[in-house]
N, C-alpha and C positions, 0 to 999 in steps of 0.2 A: 559290174558286180551283180550277182544273181540274188543274193540275200541282203535286203536293205537293212537288216538288223546287225549285220557284221560291219565293223568299222573299216577294215583294211583288207582288200583282196590280196591273195597270195601273189608275191612278186612285186608289190608296190613298195616304193621307197618310203619308210616311215618318216625320215627326216624331212624329205621334200613335202610329203603330205602335211606334216605338222606345220611347216612354214606357210603353206597355202591356207590352212585352217586358221592360223593366227591372223593372217591378213583379212580373211573373211569375217572373223570374230570382231576385229576392229572396225571393219566396214559396217557390220550390223549395229554395233554400239554407237557409231557416229551417225549413220544415215537410216538405220532401221530396215535395211534391205539385206537379203541373204544371197550372196553370189554362189555360183557353182564353184567347186563340186560338193558343197555341203549336202549331206544326205537329208532327205525330206523329214525323217524322224528327228534329226538333230535340229533342223530349221524350225520345225513346229515346237520343239521343246524350248529353243531359244526364245521364241515369241511368247510362249506361256510363261517362261521365267521373267521376261521383261514386264509382262502384264501383271505378274505377281509382285512386282516391285523389287525383284532381286537385282542387285548391282554387280557389275563385273569385278568389283574389289571387295565384295562381301565375304561372308564366311559362315560356318556352322556354329550354332550355339548348343551348349550342353543342357539338356532338359532334365535328365535323370542322373542322380549321383548316389553313391553309397547305398544306404539301406533301401531307398526308393527304387533304385535300379535293381538291386538284388531281389526285392519282393516282386517287382514287375516281371523280371526274367523267370523267376521260379514259377509264376502262374501262367506264363505264356505257353501256348500249345507247342511252339517250336522248341521249347526246352526239352521236350521228349525225344526229339530227333537230333539234338546237338551231338551226342556220342557218335551217331552215324555220320554226320557232316564232318566231324573231326577225323574219323577213320578214313573217309574218302578224300578229304582235301588237305589235311594238315601237312603230310609229307610233301605234297606238291607245293604248298605255300612256303614251307620252310626251305626246301631245297632250291626253289626258284626265287627266293627272296621276295615272296609275295605275301599278301594278307588274305585270310579268310574272314569274311564279315557276314553277319546275319542281321537283318533289320526286320521291324514289324511292318504292319500294313500302312503305317503313317510315316515310314521312312526313318524311324528312330533306330539307331544302331544298338543292338543288344549284345552282340559278341563281336570282338575284333581280335583275331589271333593270327599267329604266323611268325615270320622272321623277326627277331628282336630289333635289329637295326631299322628295318622297314617300319615296324610299329612306332619306334621313336620318331622317325621322320614324318609319318602320317599324323602322329599326335600333335605336331606343330600346326596342322590345319584343322585340328579338332576332329579328325577321323578316329573317334574313340567311342567306347560304349557309353550310351546315354545321350549322344549328340544326335540332333535332328538333321538328317540328310534328305528330307523330302525335296522334291523338285521345286515346290513352291517356296522353300526356305533358302536353298543354296543353288538353285538352277539345275541345269542338265548334269546328271551323274547317273551311273548305272543303277545302283540300288533304288534311288529315288524315282528315276524315270521308269524303271521296271514295275514298281508297284503302282505308279500313276497310270500307266498304260496297260497293266496286266499282260505284259509281253516280255520275253527275254530280250536283252539289248546289250550291246557293247558300246562303250564310249571311249574314244581315243584322243589323248592329248588336248589340243585346243578345241575339241568338240565340247569339252566342259565349259559351262557358262562362266564360272568364277575363275579368274586368272590364276590364283594361287593353286588351283587343282590341275592346271593344264600340263604339268609335268608327269601326270599319272595316266594310266589306262586301266579300265575296269570292265568287267562283264558280270551281269547279274540276271537271275531268272526268278520269277515269282513262285512261291509255294502256296498251294491251295489246300483248304480243308477238303478231304476226299469225299465227305458226305454232302456238303452244301455247295462246294465250288467257290466259297468265299476266299479272297486273298488273305493269307495269314502274315505274309512278309516276303522276303526274298533272300536268296543266298548270293554272295558276291565274291569275286576274286579280284583283288586290286594289286597293282604293281607298276612296272615300267612298260616301255614300248614292246617288250617281248610278248606281252599278252595280246597285242594287236594281231590276232590270228583267229580264223574261224574255230580252231580247236578249243580255245578258251571259252567261247560262248557255248559250244556243244557240251563242254565239260560241266559248266554250271547248270545247264539244262538237265543233264543226266543226274546230277546231285539233287536237284529240285524234285525230279520225278521219283528218285529213290526215297527222298524224305516223305513224299506224299504216300508212297506205297507202305512205308514204315508206319505212318499215322493210321492208315487203313487197317493194318495188322493190329495195332494197339487198340483200335476201336472197332471191333468186329461187327458192329451193328450194320444192318443192310444200308446201302447207299440211300440218300434222300431221294424221294421221287422228283421227277423233273419239275422245275419251277414253273409257275404260271406268271404271266405278265399282266399287269394292271395299269391302265392309262386313265388318269383321273384329272389331269391338268387341262384347263381350258374347255371343259365340257361338263354339262349338267348330268349326263349319264355316263358312268365309267364304262370302259371297254375292257373285257377280260379275254385273254388268249390262253386256253387251257386244253391240252390234249388234242391239238389241231382244230379246236372249236373257237369260233369268234362270237362272244356273247356280249350283247349290249344290256347292261344292268339297269334296273329302275333306279330312281334317285335314292330311295331308302336302301336298296341292296348295295348301291355304290358306296353309301356312307358306311354301311356295315363292313364291306370288304376293305375299305381304306383303314378303318379302325383296327380290324383284326390283323391286317398286314403290318400295322405299327406295333402290334402286341402279339408276337408269335407264341408267347407263353400262355395266351388265352385271357378271356375276360368273362366274368360271371354275367348272368342275365341282369342282375341289378346294376352292375357297372356299365353294361351296354345301354341300359335304360336311361341312366343319368347322362351318358355321353351323347345320346341321340335325341332326347326329347327335353325341351324346356317345360313342357306342359306336364305338371304333376298328376293330372287326371288320367294320363295314358297308363294303362295297366300292363303288367307283365304278359298277359294273354295276347295283347296286340303284338308285342315284340316276338313272342314265341311263334305266332302265326307267320310273321315276316321271315324268321329264321327257317321255319319249315319250308316255306316257298323257296327260299334261297338254296337250301340243301337239295331240293329236287332239281333245281336248275343246274347247280354245279355237278351233281352226280358223283359217282365213283368214290364216295367216302371222303370228299375234300373238306367237309365241314364237320368237325367233331364237337361234342358237348361236354359239359362239366369239367372245366369251363369251356365256353365256346372258343374254338380255335381252328385255324387252318392246318391241315395235315401236310401241306407242301410249302416250300419256300416261295414267297411272292416277290417278284422284282417289279417295283412300281416306278413310274416316272417321277414320283415325289422323291423317292430314295436316290434316284440318279442325280437330281438337282442338288440334294443335300450333300451327297458324297463329293460331287465336284466342287461345291463351295468349300467343303472341309479341306480338300486338297489345294484350294486356291485357284482352281481352274475356272475362273469367272466366265470367260468366254464360252467354254463348253457348258457351264451351268445355264447361262442365258440362252444358248441354243436349245437346250433340253426343256426350257420352261415354255410350255405352250399356252400358258395363261393361268389365272387363278384356279385353285383347287375347288372343283364342284361349286361354281360360283352361285348357284341357286340354293345351295344347302343352308339351312338354319341350324343344323345339328351343332350344339355347343362345342363339342370337341373338334369337329371339322372346321368350324369357323376359326377357332384358335390356331389350328394347324395351318389353315389357309393364310392367315395373317402372318404367322411366324415365317412361312416359306417366302412370301412376297417381301416381307421386311428384310429378311436375310439377303436375298438376291439384290434388292434395291440398294441396301446399304453397301454391298460389295461393289455394285456398279458406280455408285457415287464416289466411293473411296478410290476406285481404280482410275477415274477421270479419263477413260478412253472415249473419245468423241463418237466413234462409231457405235460402241455399245450403248452409250447414253442416248444417241439418236434413235436406235432401234427401240429402246424402252419407251421414250416419250411419244413415239409415233405408233405404239401399240395401243389398242383400246384401253388397257388397264393402266397405262402410264401417261395418257395424253393430257391429263390435268394435274400431273405430279409436279408441283411447284419447285420442290427441292431438286428434282432431277433436271428440270428445265434450267434452273439456276446453275447447276453444275455444268450442264452442257454449254450455257452461255459463257462460262468462265474459260472453256477450252475451245469452243467454236463460236465466237461472237458474231455470227452472220446477222444480217438485217432481219431475216425471217425468225430466227431464234429469239432475238431481242424483242421483236414485236409480239411474239406469242407469250413471252415471259411478262411483258408489260401488261398484256391483256389479262393474264391470270392474276397478277398482282392487283390490278384494278378491280377485278371481280371479287377477290378476297377482301379488299378494303371496303367494298360497298356494304352498307348495313343490310342485314337480312334477318327477318324474324325467325326463320327456320332454315339455317344453313344446311345445304345438302353435301354430304361427304362424297368427294370424288375419288376415283382410284388413285391411291398414293398421295393425295393432297394433304397438306398439313394446315389445318385451320387454327392458326395461332402458333405459339412457340412449340418447339419439340417437346414430346411428352417426357415427363420425369419418370422416376422409378415406379414400378407397379404399386397400386394401392393395396390396402388390406384385402386379404382373401375373403371371398364371399362364403357364407355358410353353405356347406354342401347339402344338396337336397336329399330328402328321404333318409338321412342318417347313414348313407352308404359311405364307405371309406373313400377318400379322394383317389381319383383314377387319372384324370388328364389335367395337366397343368398348362400354362400358356404356351409351352413348346410342344404340346401334343404327347409328351411323355408322362410317366407317372408323376402325380403331384396334385395339388389342390386346384379346384376350379377357380379361375380368375376371370376378370373382364377380358373381352376380346382384345386382340392386338391393335396396332395403330395404323397399319397401312393395308391397302389391298383393294377391296371390292366395292363397287358402287352399290350402296345399300338399296337403291331402287330396284336392283336386279334380284333381290332376295325375295323371291315370290314364294307362294305356298309350296310345300314339299311333300306331296302325297306319295303313297307307296308306288303308284304307277305299275308298270309291268316290265319284266325282264325277258329277254329272248335273244335269238340269233340276230347279229347285226345285219 
C-alpha cells in the first residue's frame, strides 16, 4: 500500500482483512503488542487510546444537548460552511446509506446527517450530535484521530479501538482556519465496508479543502503572516525562529514574548508591568525601554503597541504541551516537555504559568501510571525529588532501586529542618487544598493573569515545579542571534 492513511488497498478482500484486524485487536488488548499487518497510524492510535484509559468495550458520551448544542453550533465557524458540506456530501451519504458528520477540534460531533436508517443504527453507539468522539475518549476513529493528528485518515472495521464501532468504516479530513492554519474540526463520511476505498478518503479531503476555500471567501482579510516559533521550556533564554532567523532572547525579552504569545489580543503597559515585576518601584519607563529594544530585535513590525501585541501567530512549545494534554496525548506531551518554563524567571505571571504547566503534566503522568513515562519524569532534573511521582512509579514498577530512592526521599522529608528547601515537584506535607484568597492586585490595575496564566486575578504561585534555588536574578541581559 502506497498511502498509509488509506485503510484498504484496491483488490483486497474486506472480509479477510477484517478477520485479521479483529485477531490483531484482541492480541493488542491481551498482550499489548501490535502484530502485522496493522498500519502504523492505527497501531500508534491504539497505543494512545490505551494510554488514555479507553477500554475496548467503552463508548462515547453526549456532552452537548438541546439548547447548549444549538448555541454552540450557531457560534462555531464551521456553521458557515455547512450548506456547502451538505451540497457536496448529502446525496452521496443518502444514496450510499452513509452518514455525513462534522466535528469540532475537540472531536465533538456537531452535525450528523444522512440516510435515516443508518442514523438510527449509529445512534445506538452515540454517534449523534453533541457526543464526544475524540480519540482520547473513544479510541481510534476517523474524526477523532483526524483532529488529533491533523491529517486525513481512513479507519476500517476492527481498526476502531472500541469493539462496538468495528462494524463501521469511516474517513475524515481536518478543516483549518484559512487565516491562521488552526484546526477547526473535521468532515467525516461514515458507513459500511463499501467506504473502505481510497476514493472515500480523497472525497472528504476535497470537501475539507472546499470548506476552507469557502471560509476564505467569507472572510476576505489577507492571510495571517507566517507564524513564528518560540521555545521557552527547559531554558533560561527563549529561542525565537522568525523569518528564517534564529534569535536567542534575553531573559526579560523571553518573559515578554511568552506573555504576549499567551495573549494575542494584547496587553497594556500597566498589565505587562504587573505581570513582569514584583518590585513596585520599577517604572513604566523601564518597561518601555525593554519593549523598544525587543521591537528592534524582532524587526519587520512584529510588535505592535496600544495595546502591546504580536502581529503574527506564535506557536510555542508551551502551547504544544498544553494542547497534547488537552487531547489526552500524555506521552506526546511528556516528549514535548523539555523542562520547566524559563526556570530562572521570577516574573509573577511566568512563575504561575510554569507551575501550572508542570502540575498539569505531572498529574497526568501520575494518573496514567505508565512505568516508562513515570521513570522518565523522576530521572529528569525537575522530577528527581518528586516524592509522589516516585511513589506512583513504585506502585507499578517496584524494583529495588525505586524502593530505595523512595525510602531515601521519605526519610529526607521526615527529618526536621528549620528551613525546608522546595525540590522540583516534591510535596512537603499533605497535598495542597483549594487556592487561598486572592492577593490584592498591585498598582490598582485590573487583574490580568490568574494561576493558570490566563485572564484572572493574581494569586500565589502553583504547587509544583522548580527548585527555588535556581531562581536567580533576572536582569534584562541581551538578545541576539543564537
